[in-house]
N, C-alpha and C positions, 0 to 999 in steps of 0.2 A: 466303579465311576460314580454312579447315582449319590451315593454318600459322597462324593467330593462336593459335585454338583450342588447339590442340596448344604451343605456349608457353605459353600462359596456365596450363595443367593443369601444364604442369610447373612453373610460377613457384610456383603454388599448394603441387604435393605436396612443395617444397622448403622452404615457407616451415612448411609444418604439420610435419615431420621435423625441422627445428630447434624449434620449437617443443615437442615431445615432449622433443625431450634439452636444451632449456632446464627442461623441468617436472622431470626426473628428476634436474635439479643444483639445485632450490629447495625447500627445507626447511625453507625458515618465511618470516616477514613480511618481514623487511630483506632476504631472497634475492629474492623476490618484487617490494618495492617499489624497491631499492636496490641489484639485484647483490649483494649483500653489502659493500657498500662498496669491490669491487675492480675496477672495471672501468677499463681501461686506456685511454691516449690516443688511438691511433687509435679505438677504438670510442667514445668520448664524442664527436670530432670529428664521426665520421659522423653518430650521431644526434641531435648539437645543430643540425647543417645540414639534415639530413633533417627532425628535426620544426620545424624554422624554415621551412622553405619545402613547400608542397605543392600538390595541384590548386588550391586560394586562387590562388597566386602563377600557374601554367601557364595556369591558366582562365579567371579573376575578372580578376585585377590586371593581368596582362601582355598582355588582349585591350583592357582598358578605358582604363589609363593609357597603354598604346602608341599608341592610335585618339586619343585626346585630347592626350597628350603628345606625343608623339613622340619623338626623342631623348631630350628632356630629362627623359625617366622612370629616365633612367640614372642620375639623382643619387638617386634611391630605392636602386639596386643598392650604391652608392660607398656610401650612409647605412647601409643595413643591414651591407655586410661591414666599415667602418671601425668602425659605431658599434655595430650591435648584435649584432656576433661580436668584433671583437678587442676594442674596448671594455669589453663585457662579462665577455670570460674575464679580459682583464688586470685590471680593476677587481674583478669579484667572485668569479673563480673560488677561491684560495687562500683567502681569507677565507669566504667562506662554507663551501668544506670543512671548514676548522678549526671557525666559528661552528655548523656542522650537528653536530659529534660533541661538542663542549665543550656545548652544551645539549640535547644527546640527541635532535634534532628530526627528524622523518623528513617532515613538511609544510612548506611555508610557515605555514598558521596556526598549525601548532606552534613556531614561532621566534615568531609573531608573539605568542602568549600565554607563552610565558617570558621572552620581551626586556621586554613591557611587564607582565605579571603577571594579565590579564585573560583570564578564561574566556569572557566574555560578545563579546570583539571577538574570541576565536578562530572562535566560532560564526558571526560575523556573515564573518569572512573564509572559512569553508566554504561558508555559503550563496550566498555571489559565485562564488566559483569553480565551485563545480555552473550557479549559473543562467546564468552567462554566458560559461561552456565549452559548452554545448549548443549555442546558434545559432552558434559557429567550428564546431565538429563536424557540425554540420545542412552548412554552408556546403563545408564537403572533403566530402560525400557527394554536395553537388548538384553538382561541379564531377568526381569520378570519372562521375558518371551521365550527365553532358553527353557524356564522354567516350564511355563506353561505349555511348551511343546513335549516336554519330557513327561507330564500328568498327564493329559486331555491328549495329545496326538494330535495339535492344534499344528494348524503350520506357521511359520515365524511371523508372514505377514496378518496373517490375522489375529492370531495373538497380540500385537503389536498393537490393533487397532482397537482390538479390546480395551488395553491398558490404556491407551492413549485418551480412548474416550470419555472411560470410566473416571482418571483423575483429572480431564477438562471440568466434567461434572461436577465432581466431590470439590474442586477449590470456587468454583464461581458461586454456590452457597453461604457459605460462612466464613470465610476467610481464617485468619490466624485464633479465632476465639472456638470454629470448628474443628479444628488442626490440633489443639493444645489439649480440647477433652476426646477429641480419636485418641490423640498419642498415650493418655493414659492407657486406654483399652488396648492400645497397639502393646506397648511397653509390656503389660501382662502376658500378650500372647507371645511376646519374644522371649519371655522369661520361661515360660512353659515350654515351648519350642526349643529353644537351644536346652533346657536340661533334659529333654527327651530324645536331644540328638546326640548329645554328650554321652546320654547311660548306654545307648543301643549300639553307640559306633565302641567305647568300651566293650561292651558286652560280646558283639561281630569279632571282634579286636584278639578276645581272651585277655580282657583286663590291660591294664597299662603296661606291663610288663611283657604279657603277651605282642603288643605293639610295637612296642620297642625295640624286643628282640627282631622282631620280624624287619623293620626300618632298617636295624643294622644289617642285616642278611643282603636287604638291597645293596646298601652304602654307608658302612659306618658316619660318614658325617655326616647323614641324614639325622642321626641324634644326638651331633656332635654342639658346642657353641656355637660356632659358625657353620648353615651348611654347605652343598658342593655348589651355590651362586655366588658366593666370595664375600668376605667383608666390606668393601665399597657399596656394590650394587644393594646389601644389606642396609649397610648405613642410609643410603639414600631414600631407601623405602622409608624407614624409620623415621627417618627428618620430615620427610613430605609427609608424611599422613597424619604425624604427632603434630609439628611444628605450625604446618598451613593454618589448621585452625583459630591460632590467635591474628587470622586476617582473614577470616572467609566469612562474606556476607550475612549468610544464610544460618550461621551458629552466633556469630556477634550479635546477629536483629533476637535473640531470644535474650539476652539480659535489658536490651531496651524494652521490655515488657513486663520484665518480672517486677512485684509491687514491692518489697521493701528488700535491704541488710539483710534482714532474719532469716527470708527465704533462699538467699544465695546460701547460705551457710547451712540450710538443708540439705538443698537443691548438688551444691557440690560433692557431700557424700554420697547421697543417695544416685545421680548419673557414673560417678567414677565405680562404683561397684557394680552397677549394671553394664559399664564400659568396658570391664575387666573379666566380668562375665560371659557377656556376648562376644567379644572380640577374641578371645582367648580361648574357646570352645570353637568358634570359628575356623579359627589359624590351626587349632589341632589335629579338627576333623578333616581339613585340608592337605595335611603331613597325611593320612591313613589312606591318602586313594591311593599310592605306590603299591597298597597291600590289597587293597579291595578292587582295582581295576586294570584290565590286561584288556590287548586287541580282541583274542580270544572269548574274553568272558565278558566284556563291555564293546562292543564294537563301535560303539555309536557316540564313542566319546573318542576315538583315534581315527585319524587319517593316513595312510600310506605306514601306518605303525607308530606313528607319532601322536602324541594328546592335542588333544584340543582342547586348551585350559579352560574355553569358558563353557564346555559342556562336560568338566569332570564332576564338578559339583553335582548339577542335577543329578548325574547318572547314579554318585555315589548314594545321595539321600534317596533314588529309587531302590537302590540295591540292599541298604543298611536299615533305613526303619520301614517296621510292618506297613503292608500295606495301609493296616487298619488305622492308622498314627500319621501317616503319609501324609495327610489334608492338614493334621497343625505345623507340618514342617511346611509347607505350602503356604499357610497363614503366616507364619514365622517370616519369611523372608519378602512376602507380600505386603507385610504389615511395615517392616523396614525401607520397605520401598517407597510406600505411598504415602508414608511421614517425609522421608528425603524429598522426596518429588514436589508433594505437598511447599516444605521451604525454597526449595530454587524457585519453583514458578511465584511463588510469594513475592521474593526479593525481584526476580527478572522483571514481573510486571512492574513493581514500585518504580527500578528504573528508570522504564518508557513513562510512566503517568507520572509519580512524584519529580522525579528527578530533569528529566525531558521535557515534559510536557509542560509541566506546572510552570518548569525553571528556567524555560526558554520558548515555548508557543505561546503562551496565555497563561498569564501571571495571576495568581488568586482565583484560580477557577474555585464556584462551590463544593461545598464539600460531598455534596451529591454525585457530582460530577467524576471527581475523583474517586469516589466507590467504584461508580458504573464504568469506566475506564480501568480500575483496576481487574474486575472481571473478566472485560473482553480482552484485555492483555494478558491475562491466563490464557486464554482458550488460545491466542496469539502464539505463545512460547511453546504450548504442549506440542501444538500443530509442528512449529517448526524442530522442536526437540523428536516427535516421532518421524520425521519424513529425513532426518538426518541417522537414525536409527535404523530404518530402514533399509540404506547403502552400506552397513556394517563394513565401515574401512578398517578399523582398526581392533584387536580385542579389547575389552573391557578395562583392563589394568592398563594398557598405554593412553585410551580415550580420557581415563581418570586424570592419568600420570599429567598427561598435558594442561588439563583444565585445571586442577587443581595448583600446579606449577605456575603457570601464567596468572592465575588469583593471589596466587601468595606473593608472587614475583611481583604485582602490581602493587599491594595494598600491606604488605607487611613494614616495609620502612614508612612510609607515612603513616600510617594509621599507631602504628606503637610510641615510635617518637614524636607524634603530636600529640597522644595521649599522655604520654611521660612525662614530657620536658615541656616546658616555655618557651627555650629558644631555637628549637627546629624552625627550620622558616620553609616559604613558599620554594623556593628554588633547591632546599635540600629533599623537598619532597616529592614535587615534578621530577628532577633529575632523577633520583632511588627508582622511581614507579618506571620510568621508557629505561634505563639502564637494565634493572631486575627484570622487566619483561623482554626488553632485546635480547638479552642474554640467555633466557629460557628457550627462545623461539630460533634464536640462530645455533644453540648447541642442538637442538632438536632436528633443524633444518638438516644438521650436519651428520647426522646420524648416531649422534647418541639417544639411551634409552631413556624414555620421557621420566622413570621418576628422577635420574642423574640430573637431565637438562632444569628441573622444576627445583629440586635442590639448590645447584648452585645459580639459580637466578634469584630464590627465595634468600640465598646468603650475602649476593651481591645489593641486594635490594636493603636489605639489616645492615650493612656493613657501609655502604655510601651513601643514605641518608644524613649521616653526622658531619661525613665529611664533605658533602655538598652544601650544609650549612655553614659548617665553619668558614669555608672557601667564600660563601655570599657575605658572610659577617663580614669576613679579611677587607674583600672589595667595596664594602659598602663603610668601613671605616676611612679607607684608603682615600676613597673619594670625599671625603667628609674632612678629610687633614691636608690639603695639598702639599704644604711642606714636607708631610712624612715621606709621601711619595718620589718629591723632588731628591 
């Protein structure tokens, strides 16, 4: 326990030191939010991967998906790496970088306003980001708090309070510059931690053959192409977590800040390899929870004989990894989560300050005012997220599913069609955002699982944008030619 405390204290001091260094280099809003648009490929690769994966992956998803789907959960890792990372960098990276400079857009709502000429749509987009990023951040805080419960014996409220205070302090310092610098360190910690986790899991299970045989004994489907959870739920999980990044503001924002097309090519390869290794290890280890955990051996992970999914991975980590190395696993998950939280806090505070305040309350505020308000907005967002996390309404997977599903349903259609075509219009963008989000929310309210509701909402958003745009163009031509209408 003493060693863990010392290592965590050193880790915290390192983050504070880098944060102070970033603060000294932050002289404008562009520096605070975009790192001056001069962030290199390795920083961007690490910050993208670290923002993509967090305690939500290692605590919530790996445990629940691994328990329910076995090896077939690895399809999610493949989809995340090849679609959510490689596909996003390849298709969006350079185009987003150029368009953000062309439109002088700092945020997703700003891009949508300038692309479609609608201030009302900008306001709607900003509200959606703030509202649906709060539960996402709450899910990350929950995962970290469960982890600290397992490793330090802290109560959930105390762990939550500590993580919230530290995140708020860290973000107030240097913004994106601090985050990018720290994410390089975070990424290295994640690679080492994931390697240790994979090695000790294989060792504890008697190698890949022993683990596979053990899972087959429990249920042969756990080692099949499609696990016990079923093909449709698995498809929804793959689609939700792999396609949503094409419209997730906290991930797209990384390309606003990268400095060149060459940096994108380098970062694309690096981030894909990182994603495949990190995500693949998480889901593989999640599948082994069936072998290492049971109500008799790890009662803390079960209630009335049934698994508590958000507690599976913390208990697995505590039982598989030796005490002497468990602090590295703690740092692995803490690093991934801190980066994700930083990205969410940065984007959410920007929607309040840049999109709402500067867009509707006071036009053209000073650069200094914007930067100060960004810091205040960061604290506000953390406080609201921590308060929601304290309620623990749902499992981490359910919370993330509705957050990603809702954001993807709002932005996928308007953003992608607006980015790649000239004919997508305001009617198509607004209509697809409302119909996509409405589909997601209605399905979830009617009892559908959040990954399914989110997947269908995203598909509706993508399909309806060109349809609404075409109908609007048809009506416009009809109005312009009354004889054709007659």
